[in-house]
C-alpha positions, 0 to 999 in steps of 0.5 A, a space after each residue: 575781667 569778672 570781680 570773682 576772677 580779680 579777687 581770686 587773683 589777689 589771693 593767688 598773688 598773696 600766696 606768691 608773695 609769701 612764697 617769695 618771702 619764704 625764699 628770701 629768708 632761706 637764701 639769707 639764712 644760707 648766706 649766713 645773714 642775720 634774719 632781720 627784714 632789711 637784710 632779708 629784703 636784699 635776697 632773691 625770691 628764687 631758690 634752687 631747692 624749691 618745690 616748684 623746681 622739684 615738680 618740674 623735674 619730676 614731670 620732665 623725668 616722667 616724660 623721659 622714663 615713661 616714653 621709653 617704656 612700652 606696654 601691652 594694656 592699660 593695666 600694664 601702663 598704670 602698673 608701670 607708672 605706679 611702680 616707677 613714680 617713686 623711683 622718678 621722684 627719688 631721682 628728682 629729689 637727688 637732682 634738686 639736692 645735688 643742685 642745692 650745693 652747687 648753685 653757681 654751677 653751669 650744669 645746675 643752671 641748665 638742669 634747673 633753668 626751667 624750674 627757676 624760670 617757673 619760680 618767676 611766676 610762682 613767687 612775687 616780691 613780698 612786703 616787709 610784713 610778709 618777710 617778717 612773718 616768714 622770718 618768724 615761721 622759719 625761727 619757729 621751725 628751728 625752735 620746734 626742731 630744737 625742742 624735739 631734739 631736746 625733749 624727744 617729743 613735743 607735746 601740743 605741737 610746739 616746744 615748751 617756752 616758744 611762742 606760736 608764729 603769728 598767723 600770716 593771713 590778714 583776716 585772722 585778726 591776730 598776727 601782724 595785721 588787725 585789719 579785716 582782709 577786705 581793707 588790706 586788699 584795698 591797699 594793694 
């Protein structure tokens, strides 16, 4: 395998680990758990309302809907797809939203099963540092939403008195790691 492919795979794996950390934090939050690394670590990297599942539901619904429609010209085909895509996406959104409140339902597991399996590819087990960044990010969003509700409009993109979340990227020089990115990669 060429070195460039290996290095790109490490970048992709890094993104998948952060994706897993995000899911762990959301799952812990929804379970009412305090957001501390040891608690969050125990949760799964799979989540029913993930964008990965949403995209897969959109694709499957598109296949069903668009295969049932005939067209006379390429212009009609494109027009139908453009007009119906928001409808398909809306239905997919409602399916994902419905599933979020019924995680243990057999119907939910059947409908979202392929998306949940796909998340086994798009999420990986994160490090404690990545979980910590995901917690900070989640808390920052909550603070920002509270600030918007409190002030009406947040100046500068962050609520007054709140800290910005540390950069999750190891090469940024701030955040959780001051090591250059290449040194961080060598450890993994």
